[in-house]
PyMOL Python script that loads the backbone (N, CA, C, O; Angstrom):
from pymol import cmd

cmd.read_pdbstr("""\
ATOM      1  N   MET A   1       0.865  -0.886  -0.084  1.00  0.00           N
ATOM      2  CA  MET A   1       0.207  -0.170   0.069  1.00  0.00           C
ATOM      3  C   MET A   1       1.015   1.321  -0.113  1.00  0.00           C
ATOM      4  O   MET A   1       0.614   2.238  -0.829  1.00  0.00           O
ATOM      5  N   ARG A   2       2.210   1.330   0.686  1.00  0.00           N
ATOM      6  CA  ARG A   2       3.066   2.302   0.468  1.00  0.00           C
ATOM      7  C   ARG A   2       3.293   2.975  -0.754  1.00  0.00           C
ATOM      8  O   ARG A   2       3.145   4.169  -1.014  1.00  0.00           O
ATOM      9  N   LEU A   3       3.728   1.905  -1.567  1.00  0.00           N
ATOM     10  CA  LEU A   3       4.014   2.352  -3.102  1.00  0.00           C
ATOM     11  C   LEU A   3       3.034   2.999  -3.731  1.00  0.00           C
ATOM     12  O   LEU A   3       3.250   4.008  -4.403  1.00  0.00           O
ATOM     13  N   ALA A   4       1.445   2.287  -3.513  1.00  0.00           N
ATOM     14  CA  ALA A   4       0.394   2.880  -4.035  1.00  0.00           C
ATOM     15  C   ALA A   4       0.249   4.681  -3.556  1.00  0.00           C
ATOM     16  O   ALA A   4      -0.042   5.626  -4.289  1.00  0.00           O
ATOM     17  N   GLU A   5       0.548   4.683  -2.174  1.00  0.00           N
ATOM     18  CA  GLU A   5       0.549   6.062  -1.557  1.00  0.00           C
ATOM     19  C   GLU A   5       1.676   6.671  -2.320  1.00  0.00           C
ATOM     20  O   GLU A   5       1.359   7.718  -2.884  1.00  0.00           O
ATOM     21  N   LYS A   6       2.860   6.299  -2.476  1.00  0.00           N
ATOM     22  CA  LYS A   6       3.544   7.282  -3.045  1.00  0.00           C
ATOM     23  C   LYS A   6       3.753   7.568  -4.106  1.00  0.00           C
ATOM     24  O   LYS A   6       4.345   8.610  -4.387  1.00  0.00           O
ATOM     25  N   PHE A   7       3.208   6.493  -5.231  1.00  0.00           N
ATOM     26  CA  PHE A   7       3.265   6.864  -6.725  1.00  0.00           C
ATOM     27  C   PHE A   7       1.572   7.237  -7.251  1.00  0.00           C
ATOM     28  O   PHE A   7       1.210   7.504  -8.397  1.00  0.00           O
ATOM     29  N   SER A   8       0.899   7.168  -6.262  1.00  0.00           N
ATOM     30  CA  SER A   8      -0.680   7.482  -6.289  1.00  0.00           C
ATOM     31  C   SER A   8      -0.972   6.545  -7.456  1.00  0.00           C
ATOM     32  O   SER A   8      -1.000   7.133  -8.537  1.00  0.00           O
ATOM     33  N   THR A   9      -1.152   5.487  -7.495  1.00  0.00           N
ATOM     34  CA  THR A   9      -1.291   4.448  -8.496  1.00  0.00           C
ATOM     35  C   THR A   9      -2.454   3.455  -7.896  1.00  0.00           C
ATOM     36  O   THR A   9      -2.784   3.377  -6.713  1.00  0.00           O
ATOM     37  N   VAL A  10      -3.011   2.689  -9.037  1.00  0.00           N
ATOM     38  CA  VAL A  10      -3.849   1.871  -8.655  1.00  0.00           C
ATOM     39  C   VAL A  10      -3.351   0.663  -7.970  1.00  0.00           C
ATOM     40  O   VAL A  10      -2.136   0.473  -7.920  1.00  0.00           O
ATOM     41  N   VAL A  11      -4.078  -0.069  -7.502  1.00  0.00           N
ATOM     42  CA  VAL A  11      -3.970  -1.354  -6.392  1.00  0.00           C
ATOM     43  C   VAL A  11      -4.450  -2.382  -7.401  1.00  0.00           C
ATOM     44  O   VAL A  11      -5.595  -2.206  -7.816  1.00  0.00           O
ATOM     45  N   LEU A  12      -3.658  -3.602  -7.947  1.00  0.00           N
ATOM     46  CA  LEU A  12      -4.493  -4.543  -8.318  1.00  0.00           C
ATOM     47  C   LEU A  12      -4.052  -5.989  -7.840  1.00  0.00           C
ATOM     48  O   LEU A  12      -2.972  -6.525  -8.092  1.00  0.00           O
ATOM     49  N   PRO A  13      -5.125  -6.530  -7.080  1.00  0.00           N
ATOM     50  CA  PRO A  13      -4.925  -7.636  -6.472  1.00  0.00           C
ATOM     51  C   PRO A  13      -4.535  -8.986  -7.330  1.00  0.00           C
ATOM     52  O   PRO A  13      -4.955  -8.943  -8.486  1.00  0.00           O
ATOM     53  N   MET A  14      -4.010  -9.848  -7.073  1.00  0.00           N
ATOM     54  CA  MET A  14      -3.898 -10.921  -8.199  1.00  0.00           C
ATOM     55  C   MET A  14      -3.195 -12.053  -7.483  1.00  0.00           C
ATOM     56  O   MET A  14      -2.340 -11.745  -6.653  1.00  0.00           O
ATOM     57  N   TYR A  15      -3.450 -13.276  -7.701  1.00  0.00           N
ATOM     58  CA  TYR A  15      -3.217 -14.312  -7.182  1.00  0.00           C
ATOM     59  C   TYR A  15      -2.942 -15.752  -8.067  1.00  0.00           C
ATOM     60  O   TYR A  15      -3.556 -15.924  -9.119  1.00  0.00           O
ATOM     61  N   LEU A  16      -2.166 -16.571  -7.662  1.00  0.00           N
ATOM     62  CA  LEU A  16      -2.073 -17.865  -8.373  1.00  0.00           C
ATOM     63  C   LEU A  16      -2.592 -19.115  -7.643  1.00  0.00           C
ATOM     64  O   LEU A  16      -2.081 -19.324  -6.543  1.00  0.00           O
ATOM     65  N   VAL A  17      -3.523 -19.976  -8.075  1.00  0.00           N
ATOM     66  CA  VAL A  17      -3.463 -21.193  -7.485  1.00  0.00           C
ATOM     67  C   VAL A  17      -2.891 -22.209  -8.360  1.00  0.00           C
ATOM     68  O   VAL A  17      -2.849 -22.098  -9.585  1.00  0.00           O
ATOM     69  N   ARG A  18      -2.384 -23.356  -7.590  1.00  0.00           N
ATOM     70  CA  ARG A  18      -1.843 -24.858  -8.107  1.00  0.00           C
ATOM     71  C   ARG A  18      -2.944 -25.381  -8.529  1.00  0.00           C
ATOM     72  O   ARG A  18      -3.946 -25.518  -7.828  1.00  0.00           O
ATOM     73  N   THR A  19      -2.831 -25.747  -9.830  1.00  0.00           N
ATOM     74  CA  THR A  19      -3.827 -26.713 -10.654  1.00  0.00           C
ATOM     75  C   THR A  19      -3.153 -28.003 -10.805  1.00  0.00           C
ATOM     76  O   THR A  19      -3.842 -29.019 -10.891  1.00  0.00           O
ATOM     77  N   GLY A  20      -1.966 -28.060 -10.842  1.00  0.00           N
ATOM     78  CA  GLY A  20      -1.204 -29.520 -10.784  1.00  0.00           C
ATOM     79  C   GLY A  20       0.103 -29.317 -10.325  1.00  0.00           C
ATOM     80  O   GLY A  20       0.345 -28.583  -9.366  1.00  0.00           O
ATOM     81  N   SER A  21       1.137 -30.052 -11.086  1.00  0.00           N
ATOM     82  CA  SER A  21       2.279 -30.181 -10.169  1.00  0.00           C
ATOM     83  C   SER A  21       3.358 -29.045 -10.529  1.00  0.00           C
ATOM     84  O   SER A  21       4.194 -28.626  -9.729  1.00  0.00           O
ATOM     85  N   VAL A  22       3.205 -28.596 -11.899  1.00  0.00           N
ATOM     86  CA  VAL A  22       3.694 -27.536 -12.604  1.00  0.00           C
ATOM     87  C   VAL A  22       2.723 -26.391 -13.314  1.00  0.00           C
ATOM     88  O   VAL A  22       2.916 -25.622 -14.256  1.00  0.00           O
ATOM     89  N   LYS A  23       1.583 -26.627 -12.427  1.00  0.00           N
ATOM     90  CA  LYS A  23       0.388 -25.871 -13.497  1.00  0.00           C
ATOM     91  C   LYS A  23      -0.103 -24.920 -12.473  1.00  0.00           C
ATOM     92  O   LYS A  23      -0.445 -25.306 -11.356  1.00  0.00           O
ATOM     93  N   PHE A  24      -0.140 -23.716 -12.834  1.00  0.00           N
ATOM     94  CA  PHE A  24      -1.187 -22.717 -12.191  1.00  0.00           C
ATOM     95  C   PHE A  24      -2.124 -22.228 -13.049  1.00  0.00           C
ATOM     96  O   PHE A  24      -2.192 -22.491 -14.249  1.00  0.00           O
ATOM     97  N   GLU A  25      -3.020 -21.341 -12.276  1.00  0.00           N
ATOM     98  CA  GLU A  25      -4.211 -20.609 -12.691  1.00  0.00           C
ATOM     99  C   GLU A  25      -3.885 -19.123 -12.048  1.00  0.00           C
ATOM    100  O   GLU A  25      -3.505 -18.907 -10.897  1.00  0.00           O
ATOM    101  N   LEU A  26      -4.129 -18.171 -13.073  1.00  0.00           N
ATOM    102  CA  LEU A  26      -3.974 -16.689 -12.501  1.00  0.00           C
ATOM    103  C   LEU A  26      -5.216 -16.165 -12.275  1.00  0.00           C
ATOM    104  O   LEU A  26      -6.070 -16.217 -13.160  1.00  0.00           O
ATOM    105  N   PHE A  27      -5.410 -15.717 -11.321  1.00  0.00           N
ATOM    106  CA  PHE A  27      -6.922 -14.566 -11.178  1.00  0.00           C
ATOM    107  C   PHE A  27      -6.573 -13.136 -10.611  1.00  0.00           C
ATOM    108  O   PHE A  27      -6.069 -12.783  -9.545  1.00  0.00           O
ATOM    109  N   ILE A  28      -6.965 -12.533 -11.570  1.00  0.00           N
ATOM    110  CA  ILE A  28      -6.736 -10.680 -11.283  1.00  0.00           C
ATOM    111  C   ILE A  28      -8.383 -10.443 -10.920  1.00  0.00           C
ATOM    112  O   ILE A  28      -9.364 -10.921 -11.488  1.00  0.00           O
ATOM    113  N   SER A  29      -8.307  -9.500  -9.729  1.00  0.00           N
ATOM    114  CA  SER A  29      -9.351  -8.935  -9.088  1.00  0.00           C
ATOM    115  C   SER A  29      -9.369  -7.575  -9.590  1.00  0.00           C
ATOM    116  O   SER A  29      -8.477  -6.771  -9.861  1.00  0.00           O
ATOM    117  N   PRO A  30     -10.824  -7.538  -9.644  1.00  0.00           N
ATOM    118  CA  PRO A  30     -10.972  -5.667  -9.733  1.00  0.00           C
ATOM    119  C   PRO A  30      -9.753  -4.815  -9.131  1.00  0.00           C
ATOM    120  O   PRO A  30      -9.044  -5.206  -8.203  1.00  0.00           O
ATOM    121  N   PRO A  31      -9.604  -3.452  -9.877  1.00  0.00           N
ATOM    122  CA  PRO A  31      -8.778  -2.867  -9.074  1.00  0.00           C
ATOM    123  C   PRO A  31      -9.412  -1.984  -7.874  1.00  0.00           C
ATOM    124  O   PRO A  31     -10.613  -1.728  -7.793  1.00  0.00           O
ATOM    125  N   ILE A  32      -8.515  -1.596  -7.037  1.00  0.00           N
ATOM    126  CA  ILE A  32      -8.683  -0.709  -6.274  1.00  0.00           C
ATOM    127  C   ILE A  32      -8.100   0.798  -6.290  1.00  0.00           C
ATOM    128  O   ILE A  32      -6.966   1.179  -6.000  1.00  0.00           O
ATOM    129  N   VAL A  33      -9.070   1.435  -6.660  1.00  0.00           N
ATOM    130  CA  VAL A  33      -8.576   2.791  -6.646  1.00  0.00           C
ATOM    131  C   VAL A  33      -9.346   3.674  -5.713  1.00  0.00           C
ATOM    132  O   VAL A  33     -10.491   3.646  -5.260  1.00  0.00           O
ATOM    133  N   ARG A  34      -8.341   4.447  -5.591  1.00  0.00           N
ATOM    134  CA  ARG A  34      -8.514   5.655  -4.748  1.00  0.00           C
ATOM    135  C   ARG A  34      -7.820   6.754  -4.627  1.00  0.00           C
ATOM    136  O   ARG A  34      -7.018   6.787  -5.560  1.00  0.00           O
ATOM    137  N   ASP A  35      -7.694   7.888  -3.796  1.00  0.00           N
ATOM    138  CA  ASP A  35      -6.906   9.103  -3.938  1.00  0.00           C
ATOM    139  C   ASP A  35      -6.412   8.800  -2.966  1.00  0.00           C
ATOM    140  O   ASP A  35      -7.057   8.789  -1.917  1.00  0.00           O
ATOM    141  N   PHE A  36      -4.967   8.422  -3.031  1.00  0.00           N
ATOM    142  CA  PHE A  36      -4.352   8.218  -1.727  1.00  0.00           C
ATOM    143  C   PHE A  36      -3.338   9.375  -1.406  1.00  0.00           C
ATOM    144  O   PHE A  36      -2.242   9.122  -0.905  1.00  0.00           O
ATOM    145  N   SER A  37      -3.771  10.758  -1.737  1.00  0.00           N
ATOM    146  CA  SER A  37      -3.490  11.750  -1.053  1.00  0.00           C
ATOM    147  C   SER A  37      -4.730  12.119   0.399  1.00  0.00           C
ATOM    148  O   SER A  37      -4.545  12.993   1.245  1.00  0.00           O
ATOM    149  N   ARG A  38      -5.454  11.561   0.359  1.00  0.00           N
ATOM    150  CA  ARG A  38      -6.414  11.557   1.690  1.00  0.00           C
ATOM    151  C   ARG A  38      -6.151  10.304   2.552  1.00  0.00           C
ATOM    152  O   ARG A  38      -6.021   9.168   2.094  1.00  0.00           O
ATOM    153  N   GLU A  39      -6.081  10.689   4.014  1.00  0.00           N
ATOM    154  CA  GLU A  39      -5.852   9.758   5.037  1.00  0.00           C
ATOM    155  C   GLU A  39      -7.332   8.651   4.788  1.00  0.00           C
ATOM    156  O   GLU A  39      -6.993   7.500   4.513  1.00  0.00           O
ATOM    157  N   SER A  40      -8.259   8.790   4.829  1.00  0.00           N
ATOM    158  CA  SER A  40      -9.462   8.374   4.679  1.00  0.00           C
ATOM    159  C   SER A  40      -9.547   7.383   3.723  1.00  0.00           C
ATOM    160  O   SER A  40     -10.195   6.366   3.969  1.00  0.00           O
ATOM    161  N   GLU A  41      -8.956   7.542   2.613  1.00  0.00           N
ATOM    162  CA  GLU A  41      -9.038   6.890   1.240  1.00  0.00           C
ATOM    163  C   GLU A  41      -8.009   5.793   1.607  1.00  0.00           C
ATOM    164  O   GLU A  41      -8.209   4.601   1.370  1.00  0.00           O
ATOM    165  N   ILE A  42      -6.966   6.245   2.163  1.00  0.00           N
ATOM    166  CA  ILE A  42      -5.584   5.237   2.391  1.00  0.00           C
ATOM    167  C   ILE A  42      -6.274   3.772   3.302  1.00  0.00           C
ATOM    168  O   ILE A  42      -5.976   2.594   3.107  1.00  0.00           O
ATOM    169  N   SER A  43      -7.234   4.314   4.285  1.00  0.00           N
ATOM    170  CA  SER A  43      -7.894   3.753   5.415  1.00  0.00           C
ATOM    171  C   SER A  43      -8.529   2.843   4.500  1.00  0.00           C
ATOM    172  O   SER A  43      -7.954   1.767   4.329  1.00  0.00           O
ATOM    173  N   GLN A  44      -9.365   3.011   4.015  1.00  0.00           N
ATOM    174  CA  GLN A  44     -10.558   2.301   2.952  1.00  0.00           C
ATOM    175  C   GLN A  44      -9.772   1.527   2.268  1.00  0.00           C
ATOM    176  O   GLN A  44      -9.984   0.339   2.508  1.00  0.00           O
ATOM    177  N   ALA A  45      -8.813   1.756   1.387  1.00  0.00           N
ATOM    178  CA  ALA A  45      -8.322   0.811   0.498  1.00  0.00           C
ATOM    179  C   ALA A  45      -7.259  -0.125   1.308  1.00  0.00           C
ATOM    180  O   ALA A  45      -6.805  -1.154   0.809  1.00  0.00           O
ATOM    181  N   GLN A  46      -6.973   0.254   2.371  1.00  0.00           N
ATOM    182  CA  GLN A  46      -6.370  -0.949   3.364  1.00  0.00           C
ATOM    183  C   GLN A  46      -7.229  -2.014   3.892  1.00  0.00           C
ATOM    184  O   GLN A  46      -6.924  -3.181   4.136  1.00  0.00           O
ATOM    185  N   GLN A  47      -8.561  -1.305   4.050  1.00  0.00           N
ATOM    186  CA  GLN A  47      -9.443  -2.376   4.698  1.00  0.00           C
ATOM    187  C   GLN A  47      -9.847  -3.449   3.706  1.00  0.00           C
ATOM    188  O   GLN A  47      -9.715  -4.655   3.914  1.00  0.00           O
ATOM    189  N   GLU A  48     -10.480  -2.761   2.326  1.00  0.00           N
ATOM    190  CA  GLU A  48     -10.848  -3.508   1.169  1.00  0.00           C
ATOM    191  C   GLU A  48      -9.769  -4.663   0.849  1.00  0.00           C
ATOM    192  O   GLU A  48     -10.034  -5.854   0.683  1.00  0.00           O
ATOM    193  N   LEU A  49      -8.326  -3.977   0.789  1.00  0.00           N
ATOM    194  CA  LEU A  49      -7.279  -4.950   0.435  1.00  0.00           C
ATOM    195  C   LEU A  49      -7.312  -6.140   1.472  1.00  0.00           C
ATOM    196  O   LEU A  49      -7.363  -7.282   1.016  1.00  0.00           O
ATOM    197  N   GLU A  50      -7.287  -5.945   2.847  1.00  0.00           N
ATOM    198  CA  GLU A  50      -7.307  -6.646   3.804  1.00  0.00           C
ATOM    199  C   GLU A  50      -8.707  -7.781   3.641  1.00  0.00           C
ATOM    200  O   GLU A  50      -8.469  -8.987   3.711  1.00  0.00           O
ATOM    201  N   MET A  51      -9.706  -7.441   3.489  1.00  0.00           N
ATOM    202  CA  MET A  51     -10.824  -7.956   2.962  1.00  0.00           C
ATOM    203  C   MET A  51     -10.777  -9.029   1.741  1.00  0.00           C
ATOM    204  O   MET A  51     -11.179 -10.193   1.714  1.00  0.00           O
ATOM    205  N   TRP A  52     -10.274  -8.398   0.943  1.00  0.00           N
ATOM    206  CA  TRP A  52      -9.751  -9.213  -0.486  1.00  0.00           C
ATOM    207  C   TRP A  52      -9.147 -10.344   0.116  1.00  0.00           C
ATOM    208  O   TRP A  52      -9.685 -11.438  -0.053  1.00  0.00           O
ATOM    209  N   ARG A  53      -7.862 -10.232   0.956  1.00  0.00           N
ATOM    210  CA  ARG A  53      -6.981 -11.285   1.230  1.00  0.00           C
ATOM    211  C   ARG A  53      -7.534 -12.289   1.983  1.00  0.00           C
ATOM    212  O   ARG A  53      -7.263 -13.460   1.720  1.00  0.00           O
ATOM    213  N   GLU A  54      -8.363 -11.959   2.996  1.00  0.00           N
ATOM    214  CA  GLU A  54      -8.778 -12.929   4.003  1.00  0.00           C
ATOM    215  C   GLU A  54      -9.837 -13.743   2.788  1.00  0.00           C
ATOM    216  O   GLU A  54      -9.765 -14.966   2.672  1.00  0.00           O
ATOM    217  N   ASN A  55     -10.400 -13.266   2.284  1.00  0.00           N
ATOM    218  CA  ASN A  55     -11.721 -14.074   1.354  1.00  0.00           C
ATOM    219  C   ASN A  55     -10.799 -15.013   0.437  1.00  0.00           C
ATOM    220  O   ASN A  55     -11.158 -16.178   0.262  1.00  0.00           O
ATOM    221  N   THR A  56      -9.824 -14.620  -0.051  1.00  0.00           N
ATOM    222  CA  THR A  56      -8.983 -15.281  -1.013  1.00  0.00           C
ATOM    223  C   THR A  56      -8.339 -16.252  -0.411  1.00  0.00           C
ATOM    224  O   THR A  56      -8.031 -17.228  -1.094  1.00  0.00           O
ATOM    225  N   ILE A  57      -8.019 -16.221   0.859  1.00  0.00           N
ATOM    226  CA  ILE A  57      -7.280 -17.284   1.525  1.00  0.00           C
ATOM    227  C   ILE A  57      -7.962 -18.194   2.072  1.00  0.00           C
ATOM    228  O   ILE A  57      -7.544 -19.336   2.258  1.00  0.00           O
ATOM    229  N   ARG A  58      -9.070 -17.785   2.382  1.00  0.00           N
ATOM    230  CA  ARG A  58     -10.346 -18.737   2.791  1.00  0.00           C
ATOM    231  C   ARG A  58     -10.615 -19.580   1.637  1.00  0.00           C
ATOM    232  O   ARG A  58     -10.639 -20.796   1.825  1.00  0.00           O
ATOM    233  N   LYS A  59     -10.811 -19.137   0.519  1.00  0.00           N
ATOM    234  CA  LYS A  59     -11.408 -19.723  -0.559  1.00  0.00           C
ATOM    235  C   LYS A  59     -10.254 -20.775  -0.960  1.00  0.00           C
ATOM    236  O   LYS A  59     -10.643 -21.876  -1.348  1.00  0.00           O
ATOM    237  N   HIS A  60      -9.254 -20.599  -0.917  1.00  0.00           N
ATOM    238  CA  HIS A  60      -8.014 -21.432  -1.181  1.00  0.00           C
ATOM    239  C   HIS A  60      -7.239 -21.714  -0.160  1.00  0.00           C
ATOM    240  O   HIS A  60      -6.067 -21.342  -0.231  1.00  0.00           O
ATOM    241  N   ILE A  61      -7.678 -22.403   0.977  1.00  0.00           N
ATOM    242  CA  ILE A  61      -6.794 -22.248   2.122  1.00  0.00           C
ATOM    243  C   ILE A  61      -5.818 -23.706   2.076  1.00  0.00           C
ATOM    244  O   ILE A  61      -4.797 -23.865   2.744  1.00  0.00           O
ATOM    245  N   ASP A  62      -6.312 -24.546   1.272  1.00  0.00           N
ATOM    246  CA  ASP A  62      -5.411 -25.881   0.947  1.00  0.00           C
ATOM    247  C   ASP A  62      -3.855 -25.254   0.235  1.00  0.00           C
ATOM    248  O   ASP A  62      -2.761 -25.811   0.320  1.00  0.00           O
ATOM    249  N   GLN A  63      -4.157 -23.978  -0.448  1.00  0.00           N
ATOM    250  CA  GLN A  63      -3.073 -23.775  -1.016  1.00  0.00           C
ATOM    251  C   GLN A  63      -1.992 -22.727  -0.277  1.00  0.00           C
ATOM    252  O   GLN A  63      -1.071 -22.257  -0.946  1.00  0.00           O
ATOM    253  N   TRP A  64      -2.147 -22.403   1.078  1.00  0.00           N
ATOM    254  CA  TRP A  64      -1.488 -21.662   1.969  1.00  0.00           C
ATOM    255  C   TRP A  64      -0.862 -22.444   3.012  1.00  0.00           C
ATOM    256  O   TRP A  64      -1.425 -23.374   3.589  1.00  0.00           O
ATOM    257  N   TYR A  65       0.582 -21.956   3.294  1.00  0.00           N
ATOM    258  CA  TYR A  65       1.592 -22.641   4.291  1.00  0.00           C
ATOM    259  C   TYR A  65       1.312 -21.638   5.543  1.00  0.00           C
ATOM    260  O   TYR A  65       1.325 -20.461   5.183  1.00  0.00           O
ATOM    261  N   MET A  66       1.114 -21.792   6.646  1.00  0.00           N
ATOM    262  CA  MET A  66       0.862 -21.327   7.915  1.00  0.00           C
ATOM    263  C   MET A  66       2.836 -21.200   8.431  1.00  0.00           C
ATOM    264  O   MET A  66       3.215 -21.731   9.475  1.00  0.00           O
ATOM    265  N   LEU A  67       3.580 -20.625   7.731  1.00  0.00           N
ATOM    266  CA  LEU A  67       5.077 -20.746   7.967  1.00  0.00           C
ATOM    267  C   LEU A  67       5.266 -20.077   9.065  1.00  0.00           C
ATOM    268  O   LEU A  67       6.309 -20.292   9.682  1.00  0.00           O
ATOM    269  N   HIS A  68       4.302 -19.099   9.579  1.00  0.00           N
ATOM    270  CA  HIS A  68       4.654 -17.937  10.833  1.00  0.00           C
ATOM    271  C   HIS A  68       4.449 -18.977  12.147  1.00  0.00           C
ATOM    272  O   HIS A  68       4.797 -18.567  13.254  1.00  0.00           O
ATOM    273  N   ARG A  69       3.874 -20.338  12.002  1.00  0.00           N
ATOM    274  CA  ARG A  69       3.657 -21.157  13.310  1.00  0.00           C
ATOM    275  C   ARG A  69       4.768 -22.044  13.101  1.00  0.00           C
ATOM    276  O   ARG A  69       5.024 -22.631  14.153  1.00  0.00           O
ATOM    277  N   LEU A  70       5.510 -22.364  12.179  1.00  0.00           N
ATOM    278  CA  LEU A  70       6.533 -23.122  12.259  1.00  0.00           C
ATOM    279  C   LEU A  70       7.866 -22.544  13.188  1.00  0.00           C
ATOM    280  O   LEU A  70       8.303 -21.393  13.167  1.00  0.00           O
ATOM    281  N   ARG A  71       8.303 -23.536  13.893  1.00  0.00           N
ATOM    282  CA  ARG A  71       9.845 -23.025  14.662  1.00  0.00           C
ATOM    283  C   ARG A  71      10.641 -23.704  13.850  1.00  0.00           C
ATOM    284  O   ARG A  71      10.285 -24.767  13.342  1.00  0.00           O
ATOM    285  N   PHE A  72      11.813 -23.156  13.643  1.00  0.00           N
ATOM    286  CA  PHE A  72      13.183 -23.400  13.056  1.00  0.00           C
ATOM    287  C   PHE A  72      13.965 -23.831  14.223  1.00  0.00           C
ATOM    288  O   PHE A  72      13.691 -23.308  15.303  1.00  0.00           O
ATOM    289  N   LYS A  73      14.685 -24.507  14.175  1.00  0.00           N
ATOM    290  CA  LYS A  73      15.967 -24.712  15.131  1.00  0.00           C
ATOM    291  C   LYS A  73      17.072 -24.901  14.427  1.00  0.00           C
ATOM    292  O   LYS A  73      18.148 -25.074  15.001  1.00  0.00           O
TER     293      LYS A  73
END
""", "prot")
cmd.dss("prot")
cmd.show_as("cartoon", "prot")
cmd.util.cbc("prot")
cmd.orient("prot")
């Protein structure tokens, strides 16, 4: 989000889903267009992106690794 603020650009959320051992499918979501010069717009865009991220992870939970829960010695 900081880059979008700095350059006042559009955020285009996208993700890949593994469909085979070496095959992936690309999903591109609608862009998040905001006026990043206003604090309220930044906050709104952050909330929208977080909601998109949560929904995407829940939809494809089998594609995610919870590495933050692993402990490496």
